[in-house]
Structures are given as structure tokens and as C-alpha cells.
N, C-alpha and C positions, 0 to 999 in steps of 0.2 A: 503493498501498498505505499504512497505518495503522503507526504503529510502539510500542512496547509504552506508552510514557507515555504519549500519545495518548487509549490506550483503557482506560487508569486514570486519568487525567482528567476523561473522559467519563463513568465511573460514579463519583466520588469528589467533581465538585466540585457546590458550592452542597449542595441534598440529596441525602445519600448514597443509590444506587440509582436505580432508574427510573420506580418505580411511587406511584402517592399515590390516597384515596379521595378522593370528593367527595360533597357531601352535591345529592340529586337536588332536594329541596323547602328552601323562603326557613326561614330560621333566626333573624330578625330580632327578632321579639316573644314577646310571653311567648304568646301562643294560640299559635304557632306550633309553641314547646317543647311547650304542652300536647296541639298536634294529634301530632307525631312522636313524643312518648315518655307520659307519664302524663298523663290520663288518657285522649285519645285513642287510643293503639295498641288499648286494648281491641277496639274494633270490628272491625276486620279480622282479630285472631285468636280473634275469636268465628266469624266470616264460616266461617274455613278451617276451622274444628272439625269444622259442621256441612258445608261441602264442600271437601273438601282442595284440590280442584282451582283452587281461587278464590286461592290463593297464587300461584299468575302472575299475578294481578290486584294485588295488595295487595304485592308483595315484589321483590324485585331477581331473585328466581328464573329466570326465564325469560332472563333476558340476563345470566346467568354461569356462566364455566366453570371447574372446578378444572384443574389446567395440577400434576399430581403428576406424582413421578418421584422414585426414591432412589438415584438420582446413578450406577449403576453402568456407564454406559454413553452419558459426557456426549462428544456431539462425536468429537470427535479425541481427547479424553482421559483414553479409557476409565473407569475404578471410582473416580473421583473424592470418592464420596460424596456425601450429598445436600446439604449442610451448602458447601460449595466449586460445588455443581450451579447453588445460586440463582442467581446473576446468569443465566444460560441460561435458566433458566426465566422470569425476571422478564421477558429479552428474547422470550422465545416470549407473554406475555402482553399488551408491546407492539404485536408485529405483528397478535395477534387486537383489539385496540384501532383501530390503524390502520387495517387494508382492512376491518374487517365491521362495529366500532362495538359490538364486545363484550367486557363487564368478564370480568378475568381472577382470583382469588386463587390465587396458587402455592402450592406444599402440597408441601414436602421433607420424605416419610420416611425418619427414619434409621434404618431395618430392610431387610437382606437375607430377612429368612425370606419368602416368598411369601403364607402365612396370613395374617401379621401385615399384611403391606400391602394385602391384600385387605379385611381386616376394618376396617382406619382407613376403607380408602376407603367401607367399607359405612357406615359411621357416620355418617360427616360430608353424604353423597352428599342427605341433603333441602335442604342448604344450597343446591344447584345446578341450573342444568340441563343440566349435562351434563360429562364429565369426559375431558380429553387429557392421557391417560396418555406421558411424555416419558421418553427417556433411561431404559428399565432395558432388561438384560443378555437377550439368549437363553443358553437357550428358556425360564426364567420370564415373560419377556414374555408371551407365547402361553400359557401360565395365568393370568397374572391378570388379563387382557383378555377373558377367555374367564368365568372366574370370574365376573367384574362383571358382564359382559353379562347372564350367566343368573340373578343375582341383584338389577340393580337394572331400575326402567322409566325412566331417563334413557340418552344417547345415552355411549357408551362408546368409545373412539378413540386407539387406540395408532398416531401422526404415523409414530415411526420405521419401522411396516410399511407403512402403507397410505394414508401423503404419499405419498412416493415412488412407489408402486405406480402410482397414482393421475397423476402429473402425467406420470411416464415413459408410460405406459398413454394417454394422451392424446398425446404425441410419437408411441407406437409407433402409432396410428391415420392419423395424418398421414406420416407414412416412408411408411407401406405405402401409401397413395394415389398420393403421388409416384413411389415407386417400381413400382406395379402389383403390388399384388403382396397376394394375400386371407392374414388372421391365421388360415385353418385352415392353409396352404400352409407356414407360415415354419416355422424351422428356426432355435430359441435357444438359446444356449449363457449360462448367469449364472453369473459369476465374485463368490463370495462367499456363505453361505449361510446367516446371522444373519440376526436381524429385518428387513431391509429386503432382502435376496434373494428368502427366502423371501414374504416378505410380495408381491414383483413376479410370482414366480413364481406363486403365485396367482390373481393379478386378473388375469396376461396370459392364463390357466386360462378365467379368467371371461368375458373380452372374448373367448375363441373358438379362442384356439392351442391344440391339442391336448398334453396329458402328456407323449406320445407324440415327439414333435417340439421337447422340452425337453431341456439335461444342466445339471444343477446341480455345480458345482466349489465345495469350500471346499479348505482349505489342506494336504489330504492329495490333489488332485485329484478325477475324476467320484464320483459319487453314483453306484455303478452298484449291480445285485441284489446281487451276490456277493462285496462290499466285505469283508474281514473286520474290518476295525478297527472302531471301535462309531461307528453311527448313531444318532442321536436319530431321534424319532418324527416330526417335524415333515421334518426332510431324507429319511426314508422316501418321504414322501409321491409322492417326486419321483425316486426311486433306478430308473435305466433298466437295460434290458437291453442291453447297448452292451458293444462292445471296447475306445470310447476309455476311456484311462487320464488323461490331463493334459488340462492346459487348451488348449494347442496341437491335442491330439487331437481335441479334441470342435469348436473353433473351425473345423477345417478342413469347406469347402462351405456353413459357416451362414451363415443372414442377418443374423442381430444378436446381438449384443455386448450384454450389460447389466454390465456391472462394479459392484458394489457391496463393493468388497474394499480394496487398497491400490494406491498407485501403482507405477508400471513393471513392472504384471504382466502387460499383453499387448506383445507384440512385433511390432516393422514384419512381422517373418517370417508371422506369426499373420493382422495385418492381409492379406496379400499371400494366404493361401491361403481366404478367406471369398466365398461367393458376389459376385454382381455385383451392383453400387449396395448394398454393404457399410453397416448401422445398428449406427449403434457408442455407445453411450452408455455412457461412461465417466465416471461419476456418483462413485468415492470424491475424497471432498474433505479435507483441501486439494488435495491434489494427485490429477490422472486416473490411471486404470490406462494410458493412451494420451495422450500431449497431441493436439489438433489437428495441429500444424504436425507433430509426425509420422506421423500419420494420412497427410497431406497427401504427405508426401517419397513415397510407396510405392500409393496409391489418390486418386487424382482424381474417385470417382464416388461417394465414400464421403457418406452423410450421418448427422454426427456430432452429442453432447449432450453437455453434463459439468453438473457442478453448481456449475462455478463463474459470477459474473458477468462474468468478463472475455472469455468466447467465447461465442460464437452461442448459442442453446440452450440456457440454463441451467433445470435440472429444479431449480426451485426448490420446498420444501414450501410457500409461503405464497401461492403459486397456488391453494392444494387449501383447508386446515382452516380460516381464518377464515370462506369462505365456504359450506363444508361441515356445519360449524357453524350458521352464521346461519338456512340453513334449516329444517335441522333444530327450530332454539331455534325459530323462527316458526311453527313448524306443531304443538308440543310433542311432537315426535320420541319417542316411547321408544326407542329403536335408531338406531343410523346402519349400514342392512344392506347388503346385496351392489349390489339396484336404486339406491339413491343413490347409492355411488362412481362404481359404472358411469354415472350420469349424467352427474357431475361430469365424469369422464375424457370425453366426448361434449361435452358444452357445451366443456367447452376447448380439445377439439379443434378444435368448429365455429368459435370466436372466432377461433381463429388460420387458418383458413380466407378470415376478412372481411377480412383484413391492409389491403388498398387502402384501407377506409375507418377505418383506426385512428387516434385520436382525437389532434391538434395535443401536449397535453400532454405526451403518450407518447412520440410524435418529438422532438419536443423537449426531452425527457430523453437521448434514445439518438441525437443529432446526427446529425437528419433521415436513420438509414439506413432501407434498402428494407423492407419489411413485409410484400411478398409471401409467400405463400405458396412453401416453398422450400428449398432442405438448409438453409439458414442461416434460415428462419426456418415451425421446425413445432407451435410452443407459443408461448403468449402471455407478454407481457414483466410483470411482476409489476405496475409503475405504472399498469396499460390501467384505468382506471376503469368501463370495460364488465363487467368481470366480477362485480361484486354483481349487474347486473344479466342474465348469461348465465348462471351457475353456480347462484347462490341460488334463484332460481327453479324450476331444473332440478332441484335434489335436493328442494325442497319437493313439488313435484308426483308423486315419485317416491316420496317418503315418503306422500303420500293415497294415492298409487294403490295399491300395498303394503300399505296398510293399517296401517301403526306411525306415524300421525299422529293427536294425538291432538285436531288445530284445521283446522281447510277456511277456507283461504284461497282469494278468490277472484285468481286468480296474475294476470291484465290489470292490473286495482286494487295488487295487493302489487306485479310491477314496476314500476308506476308509482314507488307510494311508496321502491322502492330506490333509483328513479335521483335520488331529491329527497337521501337519501341520502351517495350514489355521490359528489353534486356537493357538498356539505359537506365529507367525506372528503378530496377530491382538493382542494380552502382550504385543508385543516390543516397 
């Protein structure tokens, strides 16, 4: 564990913060400066006026993402505001750069008004090739994302909704395979009905789990069709015809627990009541709804994932967003659609099934542990360099196949270029 002092020193020592801007062109001579600014800069401007698509050829737009937040739902810290959320957004930027060589400007917006947020994003969108929304509370996050998707012609992606959904979706695919289940037969219970919980429920539905097989629980219990207390329209998508009223009721006979709530909500008795080979995704951070040790005390047949790096099967969003944006940017996608998200999850699941050929660099990082597909390995590790060459081409291909790509790429040649990039990033 790191200490408070270590964390503060990391952010404060040397140049404060975690980001800087560097020039990609020479600036050593007078001619260099004349090319970089006046008069040379006028030429690309004229070309972009004639053909706006040329902006991708002459500027950083095609490799630049805005990480935008108003700080209303930051990590486990809650509504700490735009200013206090800035270290988190800078951290997100580092992950984009480290894992996919994508440049980021973090944009903290000091408003809790949805319309102001949307209008701000709309006005600055010409700068960017994509927008990653981050740490915005529900239900506003759903409205903001949907409005921006409709208004803009660049990818808009709310990672709190879709990132966890895609990564845990990959884990679900492999857990189903290991336990000889079909997704369409699974009974799934969700604990938590915020952005991540609803995002996971929607995505599992897109993967093939019927809505009638899902029960969504919030702090008041099961969201059911006759519930008297107020349910917003996003929760109402999953209001079930059921006699279950509590999380414990819902979990009786369930195949899967998907926890996106808070520590300690799942009990040993709930685990006992689940179906054979229970699949337990306890993803509350920093402390899960139930720990692997607690599960092992009552069930030896469980497959478990958490959000923590000190347990097997970490559901870590860094397995998704850098690679999804890399693929979307490289084909100049107008959006990140469901086909691209499903392609990412399937690629992650496939990569984990190739555990026997995990590179030695990954084995070294994790103490030479066993990476064969099984209860302790259902999703890849974040430092697996093959992520770039598996997930990114799958996303790019899905964008092209679904008609949202502006640019076509030869997927074989593209994969070769990504392999070179992966080698460079692995040595950073």
C-alpha cells in the first residue's frame, strides 16, 4: 500500500502535476519557426478551409482526446468539484498515453448544469478527435452523453458507464465458457444502479442476456415493476416483474452477481444461495462488496473478479478505453457504437483464452503466475502488450463494418503498425 505522503510527493515533486506538452516538429532555426507559425501556418489553414477533413492531416486532432469532467462523482470521493477532480483527469490522460500513445487535454468544467456542460463540450469539440466523459454523476451522465453523441461527429464515450461494462463483459463471456453456461440462460443480479450498474446491465443485454433474466438493485432494494418510491427512467428500463425485494432475495439461485455499489453488501449467506459455479464480480472500489477470502470460506466453486489489483481477475478500465479510442481515432470514427464495444469485449475475452502464450514481460510483472484460462484468469492483464494488437484492430474493423468510419484501413497492415507501436510503448 502507498502512503499519503508518497502520493502527495509523487504529484508535487519536480514540475507539479503529471502532464506536459511537447513539440512534435523542430524549432531550432528561423525557418522552423516560420513553418510552425507565420507565414507557413497559413498553408494548412487554407487547405482545411477547402476540405475540413484535411484537419486530420495537418493538426493533432486525430490523436487528441478531451477528458472532460465536472467532478460530481469522482472515484470513491463523490462530488468534490471540477478543481479537486483535476488530478484524476490528469491520471486518466497518463493512461491514454502510456497504453495507446493518445494525447489528452484534461478539461474540468465548473458547472453542475447539464446544458452548460453540453454546450461547453460542443463549442470546444473542433479541437479534438474524441471526448472521454469522466466522473459525472448519474442520471446527468446519461443525458450529457446522449446529447453529445447526437450533436457531435466525433466519438463520445462515458467510461464510467461503458468501460466497466466492456471489461466485465469480457470476463462474463469467459466465465460462461468455463462453467459451460450460455449467456441467454444466465440469471444476473446487479447491486448498484448508477452509471456503472446501468451501463453493465445494458451491455450484458447487448451481449445476449435477456432483460427478464436480470434484477437490478439500488439502495432501496430490487427495482421492480410495482415499486412505489421514485425510479428514474434509466432504472425503469430494468424494472422487473418479481417477488424479490432485497438483494438477498434476488441472489437466491442466481448465476451471476455484478457488484457496483459499496463494500460489505454481499454476505456469506447470499453466496451460499447462488446457483452452482457462481460468478461473482464484486467491483466496488477500493473495497469490494465481498472479498475473495470470504467467498472461499463458503464456496469452492466460485469464479470471482474485483476492481483490485491485489486479487486475480481485476476489472480494470485501462483494458478498454485506450484501445477503444485508438481504434476509433485511426479510422476517424464518428461515434463509438455498440458494435465497437462488443468487438472490444470479444477481443479481450479471446486474448485471455490465449493465456498459454502470454509474453514473458507479463509473466515477469506478475511473478510467473499461471495464465491459462480458468477461475483465476478470465481477463487479460493491463500490461499485456498484445492488447494493442488484439483490441484495437477489432474496434477499427467494427467501425468500418458498421459504417461509422470516415477512413478505411488495411487491417493486416494496420495490425503490423500497431505491433511496432506496442513494442515502443512496452519499453517506455
